C-alpha positions as CSV (number, residue, x, y, z in Angstrom):
1,X,-96.0,42.7,-25.5
2,X,-94.8,46.7,-26.0
3,X,-93.5,46.6,-21.8
4,X,-91.9,43.1,-22.4
5,X,-89.9,44.8,-25.6
6,X,-89.1,47.6,-23.2
7,X,-88.1,45.5,-20.5
8,X,-85.7,43.8,-23.4
9,X,-84.5,47.1,-24.2
10,X,-83.2,48.1,-21.3
11,X,-81.7,44.8,-20.4
12,X,-79.6,45.0,-23.2
13,X,-78.7,48.5,-22.3
14,X,-77.3,47.4,-19.0
15,X,-75.5,44.1,-20.5
16,X,-74.2,47.3,-22.9
17,X,-72.6,49.1,-19.6
18,X,-71.6,45.9,-18.0
19,X,-69.6,45.4,-21.2
20,X,-68.0,49.1,-21.0
21,X,-67.4,48.6,-17.4
22,X,-65.1,45.8,-18.3
23,X,-63.3,47.3,-21.0
24,X,-62.8,50.3,-18.5
25,X,-61.8,48.1,-16.0
26,X,-58.7,46.7,-17.8
27,X,-57.3,50.9,-17.2
28,X,-58.0,50.4,-13.6
29,X,-55.3,47.1,-13.1
30,X,-53.0,49.3,-11.6
31,X,-55.2,51.0,-9.1
32,X,-57.5,49.9,-6.1
33,X,-61.1,49.3,-6.9
34,X,-64.2,47.3,-5.4
35,X,-65.9,45.5,-8.0
36,X,-68.9,44.0,-8.0
37,X,-69.5,40.1,-8.6
38,X,-71.9,38.9,-11.1
39,X,-74.3,35.6,-11.7
40,X,-77.2,34.0,-13.1
41,X,-80.1,32.4,-12.5
42,X,-83.4,31.5,-13.0
43,X,-86.9,32.4,-11.8
44,X,-87.1,31.1,-7.8
45,X,-83.6,30.3,-7.4
46,X,-80.9,32.2,-5.0
47,X,-77.4,33.0,-5.6
48,X,-74.7,34.9,-3.9
49,X,-72.7,37.8,-4.9
50,X,-69.3,39.0,-3.6
51,X,-67.8,42.5,-3.8
52,X,-64.2,42.3,-3.8
53,X,-61.1,44.5,-3.5
54,X,-58.1,44.3,-5.8
55,X,-54.9,46.0,-5.9
56,X,-55.4,47.1,-2.4
57,X,-52.5,48.5,0.1
58,X,-53.3,48.4,4.0
59,X,-57.4,49.3,3.0
60,X,-58.3,49.8,7.1
61,X,-62.2,50.9,6.1
62,X,-64.4,52.0,3.5
63,X,-68.3,53.0,3.3
64,X,-70.1,52.4,0.7
65,X,-73.9,51.1,-1.5
66,X,-74.6,48.6,-3.9
67,X,-77.8,49.5,-5.7
68,X,-79.6,46.6,-7.3
69,X,-83.2,46.6,-9.3
70,X,-85.9,45.5,-6.4
71,X,-88.4,44.3,-8.7
72,X,-86.6,41.6,-10.0
73,X,-83.9,40.4,-7.3
74,X,-85.0,39.9,-3.6
75,X,-82.2,40.7,-1.2
76,X,-82.2,37.4,1.1
77,X,-79.2,38.3,3.0
78,X,-76.0,40.9,3.6
79,X,-73.3,40.6,5.4
80,X,-69.4,41.8,5.9
81,X,-67.2,38.7,5.3
82,X,-63.1,38.3,5.4
83,X,-60.8,40.7,7.7
84,X,-64.3,42.9,8.0
85,X,-66.3,40.7,9.4
86,X,-65.9,41.7,12.9
87,X,-66.1,45.5,12.7
88,X,-68.4,45.8,9.0
89,X,-72.3,46.4,9.7
90,X,-74.7,46.6,6.5
91,X,-78.2,48.2,6.5
92,X,-80.3,47.4,4.0
93,X,-83.4,49.1,4.8
94,X,-83.9,51.4,1.7
95,X,-85.4,48.9,-0.8
96,X,-82.8,48.3,-3.6
97,X,-79.5,49.7,-1.6
98,X,-77.2,48.2,0.5
99,X,-75.0,50.3,3.1
100,X,-72.0,49.1,3.9
101,X,-69.5,50.1,6.6
102,X,-66.3,48.3,7.2
103,X,-63.2,48.7,9.0
104,X,-60.1,46.4,10.5
105,X,-57.4,47.8,12.3
106,X,-54.7,46.2,10.9
107,X,-56.2,46.7,7.3
108,X,-55.6,44.6,3.9
109,X,-53.7,44.3,0.9
110,X,-54.2,42.7,-2.2
111,X,-57.5,41.0,-3.3
112,X,-59.9,39.9,-0.8
113,X,-63.7,39.7,-1.1
114,X,-65.1,42.0,2.1
115,X,-69.1,41.9,1.3
116,X,-71.4,38.9,0.3
117,X,-75.2,40.0,-0.9
118,X,-78.0,37.2,-1.4
119,X,-80.1,37.4,-4.0
120,X,-83.3,35.3,-5.0
121,X,-84.7,35.9,-8.7
122,X,-88.2,37.0,-7.9
123,X,-91.2,34.5,-9.6
124,X,-92.2,37.0,-12.1
125,X,-88.7,38.4,-13.2
126,X,-88.4,39.0,-16.9
127,X,-85.3,37.5,-18.3
128,X,-82.0,39.9,-18.6
129,X,-79.7,41.6,-17.2
130,X,-79.4,43.8,-14.4
131,X,-77.2,45.7,-13.3
132,X,-75.8,45.7,-10.0
133,X,-74.1,49.3,-9.1
134,X,-71.4,50.3,-6.6
135,X,-71.1,53.9,-5.2
136,X,-67.6,54.1,-2.6
137,X,-68.4,57.0,-0.4
138,X,-65.6,56.9,1.9
139,X,-62.0,54.9,2.1
140,X,-59.0,55.0,4.1
141,X,-55.8,53.2,5.0
142,X,-54.3,52.7,8.3
143,X,-52.8,55.6,8.8
144,X,-56.2,57.6,8.6
145,X,-55.2,59.2,4.8
146,X,-58.0,59.0,2.4
147,X,-57.8,56.4,-0.1
148,X,-58.8,56.7,-3.8
149,X,-60.8,54.1,-4.3
150,X,-63.2,53.2,-7.5
151,X,-66.0,51.1,-7.7
152,X,-67.1,48.3,-10.7
153,X,-70.3,46.9,-11.2
154,X,-71.6,43.7,-11.8
155,X,-74.4,41.9,-13.9
156,X,-77.2,39.6,-12.2
157,X,-78.8,37.8,-15.4
158,X,-82.2,36.5,-14.9
159,X,-82.3,33.6,-17.6
160,X,-85.1,31.3,-18.4
161,X,-86.6,29.1,-16.2
162,X,-84.2,25.6,-15.8
163,X,-86.0,22.1,-17.2
164,X,-83.1,20.8,-17.7
165,X,-80.7,19.7,-15.0
166,X,-78.6,22.4,-12.9
167,X,-75.1,22.0,-13.0
168,X,-73.3,23.3,-10.1
169,X,-69.4,24.2,-10.0
170,X,-66.9,24.5,-7.4
171,X,-63.7,26.2,-7.4
172,X,-60.5,25.9,-4.9
173,X,-58.9,27.9,-2.7
174,X,-55.1,26.8,-1.6
175,X,-53.1,28.4,1.1
176,X,-49.5,27.5,-0.9
177,X,-48.7,25.2,-4.4
178,X,-45.3,24.1,-3.0
179,X,-44.0,22.8,0.0
180,X,-41.2,20.7,1.8
181,X,-41.6,17.7,3.9
182,X,-43.5,18.9,7.6
183,X,-44.8,21.4,5.4
184,X,-49.0,22.0,5.3
185,X,-51.4,23.2,2.9
186,X,-55.2,23.7,2.7
187,X,-57.6,23.6,0.2
188,X,-60.5,24.8,0.3
189,X,-64.3,23.7,-1.9
190,X,-66.4,26.8,-2.5
191,X,-69.3,27.6,-4.8
192,X,-70.2,30.6,-6.2
193,X,-73.9,30.9,-5.5
194,X,-75.4,27.0,-4.9
195,X,-78.7,26.9,-7.2
196,X,-80.9,25.6,-4.3
197,X,-78.8,22.5,-3.2
198,X,-79.5,20.6,-0.3
199,X,-77.8,17.3,-0.1
200,X,-74.7,15.7,-1.8
201,X,-71.6,14.5,-1.2
202,X,-68.1,15.8,-1.3
203,X,-65.2,13.9,-1.9
204,X,-61.2,14.5,-1.8
205,X,-58.4,12.3,-3.0
206,X,-54.9,13.0,-2.5
207,X,-51.5,10.9,-2.6
208,X,-51.4,9.2,0.8
209,X,-47.7,8.3,0.1
210,X,-46.6,12.2,0.1
211,X,-49.3,13.3,2.2
212,X,-51.3,12.9,5.8
213,X,-54.2,14.4,6.1
214,X,-53.7,16.3,9.6
215,X,-57.8,17.8,9.2
216,X,-60.7,18.0,7.5
217,X,-63.8,20.2,8.7
218,X,-67.0,21.5,7.0
219,X,-67.1,25.5,6.5
220,X,-69.9,27.6,7.2
221,X,-71.2,27.4,3.9
222,X,-72.8,23.3,5.5
223,X,-73.3,25.2,9.1
224,X,-77.0,24.4,9.0
225,X,-77.2,21.4,7.5
226,X,-76.8,17.5,9.0
227,X,-73.5,16.4,8.2
228,X,-71.4,13.1,8.3
229,X,-67.4,13.3,7.8
230,X,-65.4,10.3,7.0
231,X,-61.5,10.3,7.3
232,X,-60.7,6.7,8.1
233,X,-58.9,6.0,4.5
234,X,-55.8,6.9,3.7
235,X,-55.7,9.1,0.9
236,X,-59.3,10.0,0.8
237,X,-61.9,12.1,2.9
238,X,-65.5,12.7,1.8
239,X,-68.4,14.7,3.6
240,X,-71.9,13.8,2.9
241,X,-74.4,16.4,4.1
242,X,-78.1,17.5,3.7
243,X,-80.9,20.0,5.1
244,X,-84.2,21.3,4.8
245,X,-83.2,24.7,3.9
246,X,-81.0,25.8,0.4
247,X,-77.3,25.4,1.1
248,X,-75.8,29.3,0.8
249,X,-72.8,30.0,-1.5
250,X,-69.7,30.1,0.1
251,X,-67.2,28.2,1.5
252,X,-68.1,24.1,2.0
253,X,-65.0,21.9,3.1
254,X,-61.6,22.6,4.1
255,X,-58.8,19.8,3.7
256,X,-55.3,20.2,5.5
257,X,-52.9,18.0,4.6
258,X,-48.8,17.5,5.6
259,X,-46.1,16.2,3.2
260,X,-44.6,13.3,4.6
261,X,-42.4,12.8,1.4
262,X,-38.9,14.1,1.3
263,X,-38.8,14.0,-2.7
264,X,-39.0,15.8,-6.0
265,X,-42.7,15.2,-7.4
266,X,-45.6,17.0,-8.9
267,X,-48.6,15.5,-7.3
268,X,-52.2,17.0,-7.4
269,X,-56.0,16.8,-4.7
270,X,-59.0,16.1,-6.7
271,X,-62.4,17.4,-5.8
272,X,-65.5,15.9,-6.8
273,X,-69.4,16.2,-5.7
274,X,-71.8,13.8,-6.3
275,X,-75.6,12.8,-5.3
276,X,-76.6,16.1,-5.6
277,X,-80.3,17.4,-5.1
278,X,-81.5,20.5,-5.1
279,X,-84.6,21.6,-2.5
280,X,-87.6,20.1,-5.0
281,X,-85.6,17.0,-4.4
282,X,-84.2,17.6,-8.3
283,X,-80.7,15.7,-9.5
284,X,-77.7,18.2,-10.1
285,X,-74.5,17.8,-11.6
286,X,-71.7,18.5,-9.6
287,X,-68.1,19.6,-11.6
288,X,-65.4,19.7,-9.0
289,X,-61.5,20.7,-9.5
290,X,-58.2,19.2,-9.4
291,X,-55.2,21.3,-7.5
292,X,-51.4,20.3,-8.5
293,X,-49.2,20.7,-5.7
294,X,-45.2,20.7,-5.3
295,X,-42.9,18.5,-3.5
296,X,-39.2,19.6,-3.2
297,X,-37.0,17.7,-1.3
298,X,-35.4,20.1,1.5
299,X,-31.8,21.1,1.0
300,X,-29.1,20.1,3.2
301,X,-26.2,22.6,4.2
302,X,-23.1,20.7,4.8
303,X,-22.1,20.9,8.7
304,X,-19.3,22.5,9.6
305,X,-17.2,20.5,12.1
306,X,-17.2,21.8,15.9
307,X,-16.0,21.6,19.2
308,X,-19.1,20.2,21.5
309,X,-19.4,20.3,25.3
310,X,-21.9,17.4,26.3
311,X,-23.4,17.2,29.8
312,X,-26.5,15.8,31.2
313,X,-29.5,17.8,30.7
314,X,-30.7,18.3,34.0
315,X,-28.8,17.4,37.2
316,X,-29.1,17.6,41.3
317,X,-26.8,19.7,44.0
318,X,-25.8,17.1,45.5
319,X,-24.2,15.0,42.0
320,X,-21.0,15.8,40.6
321,X,-21.9,16.8,37.0
322,X,-19.6,15.3,34.5
323,X,-18.9,17.4,31.1
324,X,-16.8,16.2,27.9
325,X,-14.9,18.4,25.3
326,X,-15.9,16.5,21.7
327,X,-14.4,17.3,18.5
328,X,-16.0,16.1,15.5
329,X,-14.4,14.3,13.1
330,X,-13.6,15.5,9.2
331,X,-12.3,18.7,10.9
332,X,-8.5,18.1,10.1
333,X,-7.7,20.3,13.0
334,X,-3.8,20.6,13.7
335,X,-3.5,23.0,16.4
336,X,-5.5,25.2,18.8
337,X,-5.9,26.8,22.4
338,X,-9.2,26.5,23.6
339,X,-10.9,27.6,26.7
340,X,-14.5,26.4,28.2
341,X,-15.7,29.0,30.7
342,X,-18.5,28.6,33.5
343,X,-20.0,30.5,36.4
344,X,-18.5,30.4,39.7
345,X,-21.5,31.3,41.1
346,X,-23.5,27.8,40.3
347,X,-20.3,25.8,39.2
348,X,-17.1,24.8,41.1
349,X,-14.7,22.8,38.7
350,X,-13.0,19.8,40.6
351,X,-11.4,18.0,38.1
352,X,-10.1,18.2,34.5
353,X,-8.1,15.1,32.5
354,X,-7.3,14.0,29.1
355,X,-10.0,11.7,28.2
356,X,-9.1,7.8,28.0
357,X,-8.0,6.9,24.7
358,X,-6.5,10.1,23.5
359,X,-3.4,10.1,25.4
360,X,-2.4,6.7,23.5
361,X,-3.4,8.5,20.0
362,X,-0.1,8.8,17.8
363,X,0.9,12.1,17.2
364,X,-1.7,13.9,19.3
365,X,-0.8,15.6,22.4
366,X,-3.4,17.6,25.0
367,X,-2.1,19.1,27.9
368,X,-4.4,21.0,30.3
369,X,-4.3,24.1,32.4
370,X,-4.0,23.4,36.1
371,X,-5.9,26.5,37.1
372,X,-9.2,25.7,36.4
373,X,-11.1,27.3,39.4
374,X,-11.3,31.0,38.0
375,X,-14.4,30.6,35.8
376,X,-12.1,29.1,32.7
377,X,-11.1,25.7,31.6
378,X,-7.7,25.8,29.4
379,X,-6.3,23.3,26.9
380,X,-4.0,23.1,24.3
381,X,-4.7,20.5,21.5
382,X,-1.5,19.8,19.2
383,X,-2.1,17.0,16.2
384,X,1.0,17.9,13.0
385,X,-1.1,16.1,10.9
386,X,-3.9,17.1,11.4
387,X,-6.5,15.0,13.4
388,X,-9.8,13.7,11.2
389,X,-11.3,11.3,13.8
390,X,-13.9,12.7,15.6
391,X,-13.1,12.0,19.4
392,X,-13.6,13.2,23.5
393,X,-10.6,15.4,24.5
394,X,-11.1,16.2,27.5
395,X,-13.4,15.6,30.6
396,X,-14.5,17.7,33.1
397,X,-15.9,17.7,36.5
398,X,-18.3,20.3,38.2
399,X,-20.1,20.3,41.4
400,X,-23.1,22.4,41.6
401,X,-23.5,24.9,44.1
402,X,-26.7,26.0,43.8
403,X,-29.9,25.5,41.6
404,X,-29.6,27.6,38.1
405,X,-29.2,27.0,34.5
406,X,-25.6,26.2,33.9
407,X,-23.9,26.3,30.8
408,X,-20.3,25.2,29.7
409,X,-19.5,27.8,26.7
410,X,-16.2,26.8,24.7
411,X,-14.3,29.4,22.8
412,X,-10.8,29.5,20.5
413,X,-8.1,31.1,22.0
414,X,-5.6,31.1,19.4
415,X,-7.0,30.7,15.6
416,X,-7.6,26.9,15.1
417,X,-5.5,25.8,12.1
418,X,-4.7,22.6,10.1
419,X,-1.9,20.6,8.8
420,X,-0.8,23.3,6.0
421,X,-0.9,25.7,9.2
422,X,-4.0,27.8,7.7
423,X,-7.0,28.4,9.4
424,X,-9.5,26.5,9.9
425,X,-13.2,26.6,10.0
426,X,-14.4,24.8,13.8
427,X,-17.8,25.9,15.3
428,X,-17.9,25.9,19.4
429,X,-21.1,24.4,20.7
430,X,-22.2,25.0,24.5
431,X,-24.2,22.6,26.6
432,X,-26.5,23.3,29.2
433,X,-27.6,21.8,32.0
434,X,-30.6,22.4,34.6
435,X,-29.3,22.3,38.0
436,X,-32.5,21.4,40.9
437,X,-32.1,21.0,44.2
438,X,-33.3,17.4,45.4
439,X,-35.1,16.8,48.1
440,X,-34.9,14.4,50.9
441,X,-37.2,12.7,53.6
442,X,-37.3,13.5,56.7
443,X,-39.0,11.7,59.8
444,X,-39.2,13.2,63.4
445,X,-40.5,10.7,65.8
446,X,-41.6,10.5,69.3
447,X,-39.2,8.7,72.0
448,X,-42.1,5.5,71.4
449,X,-41.8,5.5,67.6
450,X,-45.0,7.4,67.1
451,X,-44.5,9.7,63.9
452,X,-44.6,13.2,64.7
453,X,-43.6,14.8,61.6
454,X,-43.0,14.0,57.9
455,X,-41.1,16.5,55.4
456,X,-39.6,16.6,52.5
457,X,-36.5,18.8,52.7
458,X,-34.4,20.7,50.3
459,X,-31.0,19.6,49.6
460,X,-28.6,22.0,52.4
461,X,-31.8,23.1,53.7
462,X,-33.4,22.8,57.7
463,X,-36.1,21.1,58.3
464,X,-38.9,22.4,60.6
465,X,-39.0,19.6,64.1
466,X,-42.5,19.3,65.7
467,X,-43.6,20.4,68.7
468,X,-42.5,17.3,71.0
469,X,-44.5,17.5,74.6
470,X,-43.8,14.1,77.1
471,X,-46.8,14.0,79.5
472,X,-46.0,14.6,83.4
473,X,-46.1,11.1,86.0
474,X,-46.6,11.7,89.7
475,X,-42.8,12.6,90.2
476,X,-41.5,14.5,87.1
477,X,-42.4,16.7,84.2
478,X,-40.2,16.7,81.0
479,X,-38.5,19.0,78.8
480,X,-37.6,18.3,75.2
481,X,-33.7,17.6,75.2
482,X,-33.1,17.2,71.6
483,X,-33.4,15.2,68.4
484,X,-30.6,13.1,68.6
485,X,-29.1,14.5,65.6
486,X,-28.4,17.6,63.7
487,X,-31.3,18.8,61.4
488,X,-29.8,22.4,60.4
489,X,-28.3,21.2,56.6
490,X,-30.5,18.2,55.3
491,X,-28.1,15.9,52.3
492,X,-30.1,12.4,52.7
493,X,-32.8,11.0,54.3
494,X,-33.0,11.0,58.0
495,X,-34.4,9.9,60.8
496,X,-34.7,12.1,64.4
497,X,-36.2,10.8,67.4
498,X,-37.1,13.0,70.2
499,X,-34.8,13.3,73.5
500,X,-36.7,14.5,77.1
501,X,-34.9,15.6,80.4
502,X,-37.0,14.4,83.7
503,X,-37.3,17.3,85.9
504,X,-38.9,17.2,90.0
505,X,-42.4,18.9,90.0
506,X,-41.9,22.0,91.6
507,X,-45.5,21.8,94.2
508,X,-48.0,24.8,94.7
509,X,-50.9,24.7,96.9
510,X,-54.1,25.3,95.2
511,X,-55.9,27.1,98.8
512,X,-59.3,26.0,99.4
513,X,-62.7,27.7,98.4
514,X,-65.4,27.5,100.6
515,X,-68.9,27.0,99.2
516,X,-71.5,29.3,99.6
517,X,-75.3,29.6,99.4
518,X,-75.1,29.6,95.5
519,X,-71.8,28.4,94.5
520,X,-69.8,25.0,95.5
521,X,-66.5,25.1,96.8
522,X,-63.0,23.5,96.7
523,X,-60.8,21.7,99.0
524,X,-57.5,22.4,99.2
525,X,-55.0,20.6,96.3
526,X,-51.4,20.9,94.5
527,X,-50.1,21.4,91.5
528,X,-46.8,21.8,89.7
529,X,-46.1,25.2,88.8
530,X,-43.6,24.2,86.2
531,X,-46.1,22.2,83.9
532,X,-49.4,22.6,85.6
533,X,-49.6,18.7,86.2
534,X,-52.3,18.4,89.1
535,X,-50.4,16.5,92.4
536,X,-53.1,16.6,94.5
537,X,-56.5,17.2,93.0
538,X,-59.5,19.6,94.6
539,X,-62.4,17.9,95.0
540,X,-65.6,19.7,94.8
541,X,-67.7,20.8,97.9
542,X,-71.1,21.4,98.0
543,X,-72.8,24.7,97.7
544,X,-74.8,25.6,101.1
545,X,-77.8,26.5,100.1
546,X,-80.0,29.6,101.2
547,X,-81.3,30.5,104.9
548,X,-84.7,31.6,103.8
549,X,-86.1,34.6,105.8
550,X,-89.7,36.1,105.3
551,X,-90.9,39.1,104.2
552,X,-93.9,40.3,105.9
553,X,-96.8,41.6,103.3
554,X,-97.4,45.1,103.7
555,X,-101.2,46.5,103.5
556,X,-102.2,49.4,100.9
557,X,-103.9,52.6,101.8
558,X,-105.9,55.1,99.5
559,X,-102.5,57.1,99.0
560,X,-99.7,54.3,100.0
561,X,-98.8,51.6,98.0
562,X,-98.6,48.1,99.8
563,X,-96.1,44.7,99.1
564,X,-96.9,40.7,99.0
565,X,-95.4,38.5,101.5
566,X,-91.8,37.7,100.1
567,X,-88.8,35.7,101.1
568,X,-85.1,36.3,101.1
569,X,-81.9,34.5,101.9
570,X,-80.5,36.2,105.3
571,X,-76.7,34.8,104.8
572,X,-76.6,36.2,100.8
573,X,-79.9,38.6,100.8
574,X,-80.4,36.8,97.9
575,X,-84.3,36.7,96.9
576,X,-86.0,34.0,96.7
577,X,-89.7,35.2,97.0
578,X,-89.6,38.7,95.3
579,X,-92.8,40.8,96.8
580,X,-95.1,42.6,94.2
581,X,-96.2,46.0,94.6
582,X,-99.6,46.2,95.6
583,X,-101.5,49.1,94.0
584,X,-103.2,52.1,96.6
585,X,-107.3,51.7,97.3
586,X,-107.6,55.3,96.6
587,X,-110.4,57.1,97.5
588,X,-114.1,56.3,97.4
589,X,-116.7,60.0,97.7
590,X,-120.6,58.7,97.6
591,X,-123.8,60.5,98.7
592,X,-127.3,61.6,96.7
593,X,-128.7,64.9,95.4
594,X,-132.2,65.8,96.7
595,X,-134.4,68.3,93.9
596,X,-133.4,68.0,90.3
597,X,-131.7,65.9,89.2
598,X,-131.9,65.5,85.7
599,X,-128.5,66.5,84.0
600,X,-126.9,66.9,86.8
601,X,-122.7,66.1,87.6
602,X,-120.6,66.1,90.3
603,X,-117.4,67.5,90.3
604,X,-114.5,66.9,93.1
605,X,-112.1,69.8,93.0
606,X,-108.8,71.1,94.7
607,X,-108.0,74.7,95.4
608,X,-109.7,75.1,91.7
609,X,-108.7,71.9,89.8
610,X,-111.1,69.3,89.4
611,X,-109.8,65.9,91.0
612,X,-112.9,63.7,90.0
613,X,-115.7,64.0,88.3
614,X,-118.8,62.2,87.7
615,X,-122.7,61.7,87.0
616,X,-125.5,61.9,89.2
617,X,-128.0,58.9,88.7
618,X,-132.1,59.3,88.0
619,X,-132.2,58.5,91.7
620,X,-129.9,61.0,92.8
621,X,-127.4,59.0,93.7
622,X,-123.5,59.2,93.0
623,X,-120.3,57.5,93.5
624,X,-116.7,58.5,92.5
625,X,-114.3,55.1,93.5
626,X,-110.9,54.5,93.4
627,X,-109.4,57.9,93.6
628,X,-105.7,58.2,93.1
629,X,-105.4,61.8,94.8
630,X,-103.7,63.0,98.1
631,X,-105.6,63.4,101.4
632,X,-107.0,66.7,102.3
633,X,-109.9,69.0,102.1
634,X,-111.5,69.2,98.6
635,X,-115.1,71.1,97.5
636,X,-117.3,69.0,96.1
637,X,-119.7,70.5,93.4
638,X,-123.3,69.1,91.5
639,X,-124.9,71.5,88.9
640,X,-126.6,71.0,86.2
641,X,-129.7,71.4,85.0
642,X,-130.0,75.2,85.2
643,X,-129.8,75.1,88.5
644,X,-128.1,76.7,91.5
645,X,-124.6,74.9,91.9
646,X,-124.6,72.9,95.3
647,X,-120.9,73.7,96.9
648,X,-119.6,71.7,99.9
649,X,-116.3,70.5,101.9
650,X,-115.3,67.3,101.6
651,X,-112.2,65.7,104.2
652,X,-110.6,63.0,103.1
653,X,-107.9,61.4,105.2
654,X,-106.0,57.4,105.1
655,X,-108.5,56.5,108.5
656,X,-111.7,57.1,106.1
657,X,-111.0,57.0,103.2
658,X,-114.4,57.6,101.9
659,X,-117.0,60.5,102.4
660,X,-120.5,60.1,101.9
661,X,-122.5,63.5,101.8
662,X,-126.0,64.7,101.1
663,X,-126.1,67.3,98.2
664,X,-129.3,69.5,97.2
665,X,-129.7,70.9,93.9
666,X,-132.7,73.5,93.1
667,X,-133.4,76.1,90.6
668,X,-133.3,79.7,91.0
669,X,-136.2,81.1,93.2
670,X,-137.3,77.5,94.4
671,X,-137.1,79.1,98.1
672,X,-140.0,76.4,99.3
673,X,-137.6,73.7,98.2
674,X,-140.4,71.2,96.7
675,X,-138.2,71.2,93.9
676,X,-140.4,73.7,91.0
677,X,-139.4,77.2,90.3
678,X,-141.0,79.9,88.4
679,X,-141.6,78.0,85.4
680,X,-144.7,76.6,87.8
681,X,-147.1,79.2,88.3
682,X,-149.2,77.5,91.3
683,X,-145.9,76.5,92.9
684,X,-144.2,79.7,92.7
685,X,-147.1,81.5,94.7
686,X,-145.8,78.9,97.5
687,X,-142.5,80.8,96.6
688,X,-143.1,84.2,96.9
689,X,-145.0,83.4,100.2
690,X,-142.1,81.9,101.4
691,X,-139.4,84.7,100.1
692,X,-142.3,87.2,101.9
693,X,-141.9,85.5,105.1
694,X,-138.4,85.5,105.1
695,X,-137.7,89.8,103.8
696,X,-140.6,90.3,106.5
697,X,-139.7,88.2,109.6
698,X,-136.0,87.1,108.0
699,X,-136.9,84.1,108.9
700,X,-135.3,80.9,106.9
701,X,-137.8,77.9,105.6
702,X,-137.8,74.9,108.4
703,X,-136.8,72.6,105.2
704,X,-133.3,74.8,105.0
705,X,-132.6,75.0,109.2
706,X,-134.0,71.7,110.2
707,X,-130.4,69.9,110.5
708,X,-129.4,68.4,114.3
709,X,-125.9,69.7,112.2
710,X,-124.5,73.5,112.6
711,X,-122.2,72.9,110.1
712,X,-124.8,71.2,107.8
713,X,-127.7,74.4,108.4
714,X,-125.0,76.8,107.5
715,X,-124.5,75.0,104.0
716,X,-128.3,75.1,103.5
717,X,-128.8,78.8,104.9
718,X,-125.7,79.6,102.3
719,X,-128.0,77.4,99.3
720,X,-131.5,79.1,100.7
721,X,-129.9,82.7,100.2
722,X,-128.5,81.8,96.6
723,X,-132.1,80.7,95.8
724,X,-133.5,83.9,97.0
725,X,-130.9,86.2,95.4
726,X,-133.3,85.8,91.8
727,X,-132.0,89.1,89.9
728,X,-128.3,87.7,91.3
729,X,-128.0,90.9,92.5
730,X,-125.6,89.6,95.3
731,X,-128.3,90.4,98.3
732,X,-131.8,89.5,99.1
733,X,-134.4,92.1,99.2
734,X,-138.0,93.2,97.6
735,X,-136.2,93.3,94.1
736,X,-136.0,90.0,94.1
737,X,-139.6,89.4,95.0
738,X,-140.1,91.4,92.6
739,X,-138.6,89.6,89.6
740,X,-139.9,86.5,91.2
741,X,-143.4,87.6,90.7
742,X,-142.8,88.7,87.5
743,X,-141.9,85.2,86.8
744,X,-144.4,84.0,88.2
745,X,-147.1,86.1,86.5
746,X,-145.6,85.9,82.9
747,X,-145.4,82.1,83.7
């Protein structure tokens, strides 16, 4: 209870503050200010509040803050409106505040709304008045000068929940209040807040004898609603609408009328709203408005009589233009000298005469000046008693020279006077004519009547003839002689037909072409050297075909490649069957190794450079085949397994193509050649005996010199000496025997 009384006291203070603001605001009547509008609503209802400016003068920009009590009011929308809508922004991130920043390059003056705020009253809000404060932070005009701008707060009144039918008030906005025939007026129906409006019918009524409906359009407040518009009946416009959501406050419907009666009358346009329902489908009352309008008859200003020049509004350059100088009735003209000017670059005056009927008018004398080719047509009018009738005075004819806008401008060279010899007012009214060149159809035909070209050609310009060719015959070719007429300056529709001159052919010989093995030939022919017509056709002579010769195959050797059999033409040397290269056979080196074969390898060397390499098989055999090497003498080395390397020369030639050799591979100290060395003590004793015999008798064992081939024996002896050099000092002596003995004893 205490909390409720405190809330009521605060509300009363806010109300008092608002009243004080209203009192103070009267002092601001002459100064610029922004005022926050006021509104009232029950809990759960939504209202729109506008911030509007008054007494504004070229206001180009403004920044400020609107504050509200967010415990009672919920902000549901905020937007810059009117002239500030395009460049305006709002910020609603801070609870209880709306920061706004608006700009308009052209500035605004007078009174206008700049900001719309949509509030919904919270369901638990206490009844009372809540202040809507405003703080102006910055304002400037179109000259970027600072503007003194005051702020006037508003009040949002929270009422007790509604238990009776809600009433929605509609207000009018009008562009004008007084208008004349042909002028238009726009009348807008709007609300300030909608009290939950969701559906209804809006109606405008007007006097169809005074106005016609130019346009009727639903506006922004109805943008989200389903709506239908009826403008089918004169004097009546209606719009029905419905929406699931609440219709926001603002502009609903605009009617634009045009005055169709030239009368003095006071009338009105009435607006009514019916069948209104809120979002809860509860019926609502609607209070419309009447907009008073005043029609005024257009004021008629008496026209001053004039001398008028009349002529067609459009003409062609191939036509004569007839112009007439006409005097309005009621002029009372007694005497005047007139001059009608024209542009000599566009027109030539071909004649001037007094109009028919004026020569016989009693008391009227019109004299024309015969000099008419200098850009002026002059004539004098005299009627002593004054001429009050309207009449055609002078008729002029002109021939256009080219396209353009031509104007005949009348002028008075001496003062126009009435019968009392006093000057009278007389307007001069010129006349204009748009002169265009006509276009004519020009057709070019071949001599047989075939249409070669059909063109639209501008008056007095040249047509463009097409290419015309007549096919040659056996005796003649033809040249275009002309088109039977002049097409350089077209002045009417025209047709032209090609004319040809026959010229005998100039014969030229086309030499015969001999055929070749692959290309056809030609017989001798003839043609015309001028038109290229064929007089004697050249006929094709078949190609002769190739004369085949066999290119023998070449057998490959060990070092040289060979060739397969081929064929070629003996006449043109064209290859018929290409000879393909057969790879060189290469050399083969094979043989066997006696003695130790485990991990043995065969290497073929040339001047110390490895030419080929291979492994020795377990059975002692080896094979090096397909060797792409040159002929000559190579060194064959067999080594591996901790044995003394065997080396021997191997000669390779194209005649032999291969070599088969016998090799020996033994461990050092195996001088009896049985395949065992110092690792076997028993067998080593035999080696000691053999080495002793050699040292004592200088006798090489028979296994190293039993070959019938002396060169083979020499290789075996050298290999024996390398086996006997147990200490590897390069000579065989007692030291080697001692070394072998120690190896045998130590196992």
